[in-house]
C-alpha positions in Angstrom: 0.2 0.1 0.1 2.8 2.3 0.8 4.1 1.9 -2.6 1.1 3.3 -4.2 0.4 6.1 -1.7 4.5 7.1 -2.0 4.3 7.4 -5.9 1.0 8.9 -6.4 2.1 11.3 -3.6 5.6 12.1 -5.3 4.0 12.7 -8.4 1.7 15.2 -7.3 3.9 17.2 -4.8 7.4 16.4 -5.5 9.9 15.0 -3.3 10.9 18.1 -1.5 7.2 19.1 -0.8 6.5 15.6 0.3 9.4 15.7 2.7 8.0 19.1 4.0 4.7 18.0 4.4 5.8 14.7 6.2 8.1 17.1 8.8 4.8 19.3 9.5 2.7 16.4 10.2 5.3 15.0 12.5 5.7 18.0 14.7 2.0 18.6 14.9 1.0 15.0 15.7 4.3 14.8 18.4 2.8 17.9 19.9 -0.9 16.5 19.6 0.7 13.7 21.2 1.5 15.2 24.4 -1.6 16.4 25.1 -4.3 13.8 24.3 -5.6 10.9 26.5 -8.1 8.9 25.0 -6.5 5.8 24.4 -8.3 5.6 20.7 -7.3 9.1 19.8 -3.8 8.2 20.7 -3.7 5.3 18.8 -5.1 7.0 15.8 -2.4 9.9 15.9 0.2 7.2 16.3 -0.6 5.6 13.3 -0.7 8.9 11.5 2.9 9.9 12.5 4.1 6.6 11.6 2.2 7.0 8.0 4.4 10.4 7.9 7.5 8.6 8.9 7.3 5.7 6.4 6.5 8.3 3.7 9.3 10.7 4.8 12.2 8.1 4.4 11.9 7.2 0.8 10.9 10.7 -0.1 14.0 11.8 1.7 16.2 9.1 -0.1 14.9 9.7 -3.5 15.7 13.7 -3.1 18.8 13.0 -2.0 19.9 10.8 -4.9 18.3 13.1 -7.3 20.3 16.1 -6.0 23.7 14.2 -5.0 25.0 13.8 -9.6 28.4 12.6 -9.2 28.1 12.1 -5.0 25.7 9.6 -5.1 27.5 6.9 -3.4 28.9 9.3 -0.8 25.3 11.0 -0.1 23.9 7.6 -0.2 26.2 6.3 2.4 26.1 9.7 4.6 22.3 8.8 4.9 22.7 5.0 5.5 25.2 6.3 8.2 23.0 9.1 9.9 20.2 6.8 10.0 22.0 4.0 11.7 22.8 6.4 14.2 19.5 7.7 14.8 18.2 4.2 15.4 20.9 3.9 18.0 20.9 7.4 19.7 17.3 8.1 19.4 15.9 4.9 21.5 18.6 6.0 24.1 18.1 9.7 24.7 14.1 8.9 24.4 14.3 6.4 27.4 16.4 8.9 29.6 13.9 12.1 28.3 10.9 9.6 29.2 12.3 9.1 32.4 12.1 12.8 33.2 8.9 13.4 31.8 6.4 11.3 29.6 6.2 13.8 27.1 9.3 14.9 26.8 10.5 12.3 24.1 7.7 13.5 22.0 8.7 17.2 22.5 12.2 16.5 21.6 11.1 14.9 18.2 9.0 17.9 17.5 11.9 20.3 17.9 14.5 17.9 15.9 11.9 17.7 13.0 10.8 21.5 13.4 14.8 22.0 12.8 14.7 19.9 9.9 11.9 21.5 8.4 13.7 24.8 8.7 16.7 23.3 6.9 14.6 22.0 4.4 13.1 26.0 3.6 16.8 27.4 3.8 18.1 24.3 1.4 15.5 25.4 -1.0 16.3 29.0 -1.2 19.9 28.0 -1.6 19.3 25.8 -4.3 17.4 28.4 -6.2 20.2 30.8 -5.6 22.4 28.3 -7.5 20.0 28.0 -10.3 19.3 24.1 -9.1 16.0 23.2 -10.1 14.1 20.6 -7.9 
């Protein structure tokens, strides 16, 4: 199902806009998850967060591959490295934050995603200034 949804969304929005949309949804839903207490709503919000993340990863990988040009191997390696580091450091840091306050892991994730969103907006301006099209 993800393949069909991803393909249609990329065709309609493009990778960069899909990345930004997923980050916006991730930030909003992470913050919302800290203020809701109904079990069913928590379940639905969590499902939408995972959907946003499941769309984000292939969109980011595709975007990086397309913009890397001659440096595709290096960029793919760095993407894999940072993903692996996130998979190691993220849960450990989340556990520490959870011990302090149950909402801190979600708020920290929202801040990181918001920073990522700002980077994509600045990155877009730099690419436009250099004459790159995407």
